[in-house]
C-alpha positions as CSV (number, residue, x, y, z in Angstrom):
1,M,13.0,-14.0,79.4
2,N,9.9,-15.7,78.7
3,K,9.3,-17.5,75.5
4,L,6.8,-14.8,74.2
5,A,9.5,-12.1,74.5
6,K,12.1,-14.1,72.9
7,G,9.7,-14.9,69.9
8,S,8.9,-11.1,69.5
9,I,12.4,-10.0,69.3
10,A,13.3,-12.7,66.8
11,A,10.3,-11.8,64.7
12,A,11.2,-8.0,64.8
13,A,14.8,-8.9,63.8
14,A,13.5,-10.9,60.8
15,V,11.3,-8.0,59.7
16,V,14.3,-5.7,59.9
17,L,16.6,-8.0,58.0
18,L,14.0,-8.7,55.3
19,G,13.1,-5.1,54.9
20,G,16.7,-4.1,54.5
21,G,16.8,-6.4,51.4
22,M,13.5,-5.2,50.1
23,G,12.1,-8.7,50.4
24,S,14.8,-10.0,48.1
25,M,17.0,-12.9,48.9
26,A,19.7,-11.4,47.0
27,Y,23.0,-10.7,48.8
28,W,23.8,-7.7,46.5
29,N,21.6,-5.5,44.4
30,A,22.2,-2.7,41.8
31,S,20.5,-0.9,39.1
32,V,21.3,1.5,36.3
33,W,19.3,3.9,34.2
34,L,19.2,3.2,30.5
35,P,18.5,5.9,28.0
36,G,15.7,5.4,25.4
37,A,16.6,5.2,21.6
38,N,15.4,7.4,18.8
39,F,14.3,5.7,15.6
40,S,12.0,6.6,12.7
41,T,10.1,4.5,10.1
42,G,9.4,5.2,6.6
43,E,6.0,6.4,5.6
44,V,3.9,5.2,2.7
45,S,0.4,6.5,1.8
46,M,-1.7,6.6,-1.3
47,S,-5.0,7.9,-2.3
48,A,-7.2,8.2,-5.3
49,A,-10.7,9.8,-5.5
50,P,-13.1,7.1,-6.0
51,N,-15.1,7.0,-9.3
52,D,-13.1,10.2,-10.3
53,Y,-11.9,8.9,-13.7
54,T,-11.3,10.6,-17.0
55,Y,-12.5,8.6,-19.8
56,Y,-11.3,8.6,-23.4
57,V,-12.6,6.7,-26.5
58,N,-10.2,6.8,-29.4
59,G,-8.5,9.8,-27.9
60,D,-11.8,11.8,-27.4
61,R,-12.8,12.6,-23.9
62,V,-16.2,11.2,-23.0
63,T,-18.4,11.0,-19.8
64,S,-18.9,7.7,-18.1
65,E,-22.6,7.8,-19.5
66,E,-21.2,8.4,-23.1
67,L,-18.8,5.6,-22.6
68,A,-21.4,3.1,-21.5
69,A,-23.5,4.1,-24.5
70,T,-20.7,3.7,-27.0
71,A,-20.9,0.7,-29.3
72,L,-17.2,-0.3,-29.7
73,V,-15.9,-1.8,-32.8
74,P,-12.8,-3.7,-33.5
75,G,-9.8,-1.6,-33.0
76,D,-11.4,0.9,-30.7
77,V,-9.2,2.3,-27.8
78,V,-10.6,3.1,-24.3
79,D,-8.5,4.9,-21.7
80,L,-9.4,5.1,-18.2
81,D,-7.2,7.8,-16.3
82,V,-7.2,8.5,-12.4
83,E,-5.1,10.8,-10.6
84,V,-3.3,9.2,-7.7
85,T,-1.6,11.0,-4.6
86,V,1.4,9.1,-3.2
87,R,3.7,9.7,-0.3
88,A,6.9,7.3,0.0
89,I,9.3,8.8,2.4
90,G,12.3,7.3,4.4
91,A,12.2,3.9,3.0
92,P,11.9,2.0,-0.3
93,A,8.5,1.4,-1.6
94,V,7.2,-0.6,-4.5
95,L,4.1,0.2,-6.5
96,T,2.2,-2.8,-8.0
97,L,-0.2,-2.1,-10.9
98,P,-3.3,-4.2,-11.1
99,T,-4.2,-6.7,-13.7
100,P,-7.8,-6.6,-14.5
101,E,-9.8,-9.5,-13.6
102,F,-13.2,-10.3,-15.0
103,S,-15.0,-12.6,-12.7
104,G,-18.2,-13.9,-14.1
105,N,-17.0,-13.6,-17.8
106,A,-13.9,-15.8,-18.3
107,G,-13.8,-15.3,-22.0
108,L,-13.7,-11.4,-21.8
109,A,-9.9,-11.0,-21.2
110,S,-9.2,-12.6,-24.6
111,T,-11.2,-9.8,-26.4
112,F,-8.8,-6.9,-25.7
113,D,-5.1,-5.9,-25.1
114,Y,-4.5,-4.3,-21.8
115,T,-1.8,-1.6,-21.3
116,P,-1.2,0.0,-17.8
117,Q,0.7,3.3,-18.0
118,I,1.9,5.8,-15.5
119,R,2.5,9.5,-16.3
120,N,4.4,11.5,-13.6
121,D,5.4,15.1,-14.1
122,E,6.2,15.7,-10.3
123,P,9.7,16.8,-9.7
124,D,9.6,15.6,-6.0
125,L,8.2,12.1,-6.9
126,E,10.4,9.4,-8.6
127,I,8.8,6.3,-10.2
128,R,11.3,3.9,-11.7
129,N,10.8,0.7,-13.9
130,T,12.0,-2.4,-12.5
131,V,12.6,-5.8,-14.0
132,V,9.3,-7.0,-12.8
133,G,6.9,-5.8,-15.4
134,N,4.1,-4.5,-13.3
135,K,6.0,-3.2,-10.3
136,F,7.8,0.2,-9.9
137,N,10.3,1.7,-7.3
138,V,8.7,4.7,-5.8
139,S,10.2,7.6,-3.7
140,G,9.2,11.0,-2.7
141,E,5.6,12.5,-2.8
142,G,3.3,13.9,-5.5
143,Q,0.6,12.9,-7.9
144,F,0.8,10.8,-11.0
145,I,-1.7,9.7,-13.5
146,F,-2.5,6.0,-13.7
147,R,-3.9,5.1,-17.2
148,R,-5.4,1.8,-18.2
149,T,-5.7,1.3,-21.9
150,F,-8.0,-1.3,-23.5
151,T,-7.8,-2.0,-27.1
152,W,-10.8,-4.1,-28.3
153,A,-10.5,-6.8,-30.9
154,S,-14.2,-7.1,-31.2
155,W,-17.1,-6.2,-29.1
156,K,-20.4,-4.6,-29.9
157,D,-22.6,-5.3,-26.8
158,T,-23.0,-2.1,-24.8
159,Q,-24.7,-4.1,-22.0
160,M,-21.3,-6.0,-21.6
161,L,-19.4,-2.8,-21.7
162,A,-21.3,-1.4,-18.7
163,N,-20.6,-4.6,-16.7
164,V,-16.8,-4.4,-17.5
165,Q,-16.7,-0.8,-16.6
166,S,-17.9,-1.4,-13.2
167,E,-15.6,-4.3,-12.7
168,L,-12.6,-2.3,-14.0
169,L,-13.2,0.4,-11.4
170,M,-12.5,-2.0,-8.7
171,S,-8.8,-2.6,-9.6
172,N,-6.4,-1.9,-6.8
173,L,-2.9,-0.1,-6.9
174,V,-0.8,-1.3,-4.1
175,L,2.0,0.5,-2.4
176,D,4.2,-1.6,-0.2
177,Q,7.1,-0.4,2.1
178,V,10.0,-2.9,1.5
179,T,13.3,-3.6,2.9
180,E,15.2,-3.3,-0.4
181,P,14.0,-1.7,-3.7
182,L,13.6,-3.9,-6.6
183,E,16.3,-4.3,-9.2
184,E,15.7,-1.5,-11.7
185,D,15.4,-2.0,-15.6
186,N,17.8,0.5,-17.0
187,S,17.3,-0.4,-20.5
């Protein structure tokens, strides 16, 4: 046999051997089908209509224009209510209430007392107090009223009231999915 024929036979044998191993240098090869896994995550969502507030001055309902035109006197109470829709399903969730901040007017915070409140009448929504003052454990779904109450010590400048009103409307409620609910305040 000539050298060309021997070389061709050797090359063909190498192709067959490598092809049988699918190009692998492994001596043995095995595979198994693994099934997928089903899992689910919790769901949290929250919404509120922007600028859809109900305003009260000393218990009387007023429009935003009437609120801006009201000259507050010491002891006046202003309530800002907004309806919030929440869904916290399948995993613990914590609602954090905002603390008002007054950028540009550092002395403003000392002129009033601030009280955030939650009113919940929904049977499918649980909002429970925790040992952390501005945080609540939440589960279920429904709507609640978030009220911010401001009691003024002294304040008569309606222009300042208009400025504060626009800053107060920018507060954020935050709903976080967490691994464990916070310790509840059962007192």
